N, C-alpha and C positions, 0 to 999 in steps of 0.2 A: 504494500500500500504506500502511496506516495502523495505528499502534499507539498505544493510549492509555496515559498515565502516571497511575497511581493512587497517591495518598498520597505524592507525590514519590519514588516508588520507580523510579528511572531504570534501575537494574541489571535489574530484572525486565522492564521494558519492552524493554530492549536484547536480553535473552535471547529474548523473544517475537518481536522483529523478526528476529533471526538465524535462528530456527526457521522463520519464514515464508519468508525468503529462501532457506533451504536447501531447503524443500519445492518452491519455485517453480523451483529450479535456477539461480538467478542466479549463485551462486559458481562452479558448474561451467562455466557459459557464459562468465564472465569469464576463467576459466583457459584455456579453449579459444581465446579471442580474443586472448590475449597474443601469440601467434605466428601467422604465416601457415601455413595448412594447405592443401596442394595439393588440388585438387578430387578427384583419384583417391584420395588418402588419406582425405579426408572421406567420400567415398562408401563406402569399405571399412569405415570406423569406424561409420558409421550402419547399414550392413547387419549388422555384427557385433552392434551394440546391439539391433537388431530381433530377431535370432536369440536373443540372451540373454533379451530380454523375453518372447518366445514360449515359450521353454523354461521360464522361471520361471512363466508363467501356466499352462502345461500341468502343471507339477509341483504347483502349488497346487490346480488343479482335480482332479487325481488324488488328492491328499491329502484333499480335501473329500469325494470320493466313496468314500473308504476303501480305495483300491487299494494305497496304500503304507503 
């Protein structure tokens, strides 16, 4: 990942870097890896996340089609 610094504006470059890392999910992944997670807990969490994503996608699709 690369961020360019323009006109010695390091603060702006740092904000851009943090935004990119946030979008990539690096912070979330670091937080999850701080402690061991049992495989059964990990599987349940991932399934819950998949359900959440599917519901969100269906909600957005229904909203685009004018149902809601």
